[in-house]
N, C-alpha and C positions, 0 to 999 in steps of 0.2 A: 504494499498500496505506498501510495506518495497520501501527506500529505502539508498543503501552503497553507498556514494560517496570514490574518493581518496581521495590519498596524489595532490597537485600542482605535473606535468610533471615536471621533471628537464630541460625537454625540444623535443624540435618537437614531438606529433608520429602519422606516418602517419599506418593508417589503413588501409586494402584495402583486399575486394574476403567476402566471408565467417564468417557467425558474427553465433553463438551456445550457448549454455547460455544448462546445467546442474542441474536441480534441485530436493530436497529427499524431497520428499511433503507428509501431510496427508491429507484426509480431510473428515470433519463425509459425506460426499456427494458422490456420486461413477460417478454425472454428473453432472462433474465442471469445470471451463476451469481455468488457467495460465497465464497466460500474462508475457511479457519479455522486457523493453523497453532499449537501450544506449543512456545514455545522456555527451554532452560539455560540461562543466560548465564553466561559463570565473569568472574573475579574482574579478564579480563584482554581484556573486552570481546569474545572469541569466543563467538558464539553459533549452539548448538547445536541443530539441529533435536530436535524428540520430540513430537507425536504431526502429527497433520495430517485432514481432510477439506475438501467441496465436495460444496451443492448449489445447484439448477441449481433455475431457478427456469420456470417458461411461464404464460403471463397462465393471472389470475387465479387458481393456486394457488402458495402461499396470498393470499386473498383480503388487499387490502390496506383499510388505513380510513381514510373521508373526508382525511385527508387527503394519503391516499397512500403511509404508513409501514406496512410491509410485519411481522409480526412472526416471523424466519424462530425455528426450533428444530434444531438439527441434533446425532448423536456424530461424535465425531471416532472415532481408531481405537480401541480399549482402551488402557492400556499400565501398564507398570512400570517408579516410575524414581528416584530418589534428585534430590533436588535441595541439592548440597551447604551444609552453610552459607556465606552470603557470599555464595550465586550470587543471581539475580535470576532471575523470572519475565519467562516475554516474553512477549506476546499480536498476532501478528498480522494483518491480513486485508487479506485485496484483492480484488477481481471475480475471481481464475479462475489455476492456476500450469499453463503451459504450458510443458513438457512431460505434467506428473507426470500430469494433466486433459488431457483435449483440449481446446483451445478452443470455447467458445463464439464464434459469430458474427455472433449476438443476432437471429437475421432467422428463425430457421426452418429454417429446407435442412437436408439431411441431413447430420451432419458430414464424414463420407465424400465426399462429394457439393456444400459447398456453397460457393459460389463468392465471393462479398459477403461485405462484414464492416461489422457499426455500432457503432462503436463506444459507447459507458453511459454515465451521468457521476451516481456515485451518491454518496448520503449519508448516511453512518452515527448514528446521535443513542445517546447515550449521557449523561442525564438524568434527575433522578428517575420522572421521569414516562414512560420509556420510555427501561429501562436492560441495556443492552448487558453482560454476563455471559459470565465462561467460569466454569466447570464441572467441579469434578473427587473422586474419592477417598481423603483423605489418609488416612494409615495409624497409629492412633495411638501406638503403639510402633515405635520400631527392628528391623526384622529384624536 
């Protein structure tokens, strides 16, 4: 799991509605998952899950660039949350979230009867040419 945690918020932040992520990734397997979760990190370090989502990749969908990098864009569950001043936003990215989502065996076998597991090595890019990001709607006025 990769974890990205922002600086403490200078004021309350109201997030309402759609939440989405764009990830630029490369995997050693064509069948794999990418999971993203947004958390509210309290000043005492406690992390509270706010919203999450998962995208299951299949061979050729979506298509990779010549370097094997795939641009993934997917929605997390919509939310309505006030992140309080002093709290921090956190984005967690991983290759699955079992048992929240069914395990991806990486083989293409049916989930319920699969017997083999294939590990995947994942890369996440977050550079100027491949900017991975999380996007959400911010309510301009306190509610």
